[in-house]
C-alpha positions as CSV (number, residue, x, y, z in Angstrom):
1,M,83.1,-50.2,-92.9
2,S,82.0,-46.9,-91.2
3,I,82.7,-45.8,-87.7
4,Q,79.7,-44.7,-85.7
5,L,79.7,-42.4,-82.7
6,K,78.6,-45.2,-80.3
7,D,81.7,-47.2,-81.3
8,L,83.9,-44.5,-79.8
9,L,82.1,-44.3,-76.4
10,N,83.0,-46.1,-73.3
11,A,81.0,-49.1,-72.2
12,E,78.7,-47.3,-69.7
13,V,77.8,-44.5,-72.0
14,K,77.3,-47.0,-74.9
15,K,74.9,-49.0,-72.8
16,K,72.9,-46.0,-71.9
17,L,72.7,-44.9,-75.5
18,E,71.5,-48.4,-76.6
19,N,68.8,-48.3,-73.8
20,L,67.7,-44.9,-75.1
21,E,67.4,-46.2,-78.6
22,K,65.2,-49.1,-77.5
23,N,63.0,-46.8,-75.3
24,P,63.0,-43.3,-76.7
25,K,60.7,-42.0,-73.9
26,A,63.3,-42.9,-71.3
27,K,64.8,-40.1,-69.4
28,L,68.4,-39.0,-70.2
29,P,70.8,-39.2,-67.3
30,K,71.4,-35.9,-65.5
31,Q,74.6,-34.3,-66.4
32,K,76.9,-33.0,-63.7
33,K,76.8,-29.3,-63.4
34,T,80.2,-27.7,-63.1
35,K,80.5,-24.4,-61.2
36,K,81.6,-21.6,-63.5
37,Q,84.5,-19.8,-61.9
38,P,85.0,-16.2,-62.8
39,L,88.1,-15.1,-64.6
40,N,90.7,-14.5,-62.0
41,E,93.5,-12.0,-63.0
42,N,94.5,-11.0,-59.5
43,K,95.8,-14.3,-58.1
44,G,98.6,-12.6,-56.2
45,T,96.3,-10.0,-54.7
46,N,93.7,-12.6,-53.7
47,L,96.3,-14.8,-52.1
48,A,97.8,-11.9,-50.2
49,D,94.4,-10.9,-48.9
50,R,93.7,-14.4,-47.7
51,M,97.1,-14.6,-46.0
52,I,96.7,-11.2,-44.3
53,A,93.3,-12.3,-42.9
54,Q,94.9,-15.4,-41.4
55,F,97.7,-13.3,-40.0
56,R,95.3,-10.9,-38.4
57,K,93.5,-13.7,-36.7
58,A,96.7,-15.1,-35.4
59,M,98.0,-11.8,-34.2
60,R,94.9,-10.9,-32.1
61,N,96.3,-12.6,-29.0
62,M,99.9,-11.2,-29.4
63,N,101.4,-8.4,-27.5
64,D,103.2,-5.5,-29.2
65,D,106.6,-7.1,-28.9
66,E,105.4,-10.3,-30.4
67,V,103.8,-8.4,-33.3
68,Y,106.9,-6.4,-33.9
69,S,109.1,-9.6,-34.0
70,F,106.6,-11.2,-36.3
71,R,106.7,-8.3,-38.7
72,Q,110.5,-8.3,-38.7
73,R,110.6,-12.0,-39.5
74,M,108.1,-11.7,-42.3
75,A,110.0,-8.7,-43.7
76,D,113.2,-10.7,-43.7
77,A,111.5,-13.6,-45.4
78,I,110.5,-11.4,-48.3
79,S,113.5,-9.1,-48.3
80,A,111.5,-6.0,-47.3
81,K,112.3,-3.2,-45.0
82,I,110.3,-2.1,-42.0
83,D,110.2,1.5,-40.8
């Protein structure tokens, strides 16, 4: 007994393959295209840039004291020093 490829496929794919064998001129189903994502070696930098952009949007309506307290709180959260 030999195992054929169609024996290993799920039922839906197996049915499509059988229909294709019966009618060779039938069109093959379209394959889903996956978006190729570029190699991303700077995940930390990209994340920081996105967060900084969000912070800038949030700080547009703040006065100087609010911005300073925000900076202090963020520095405390990441154990940094502010001049």
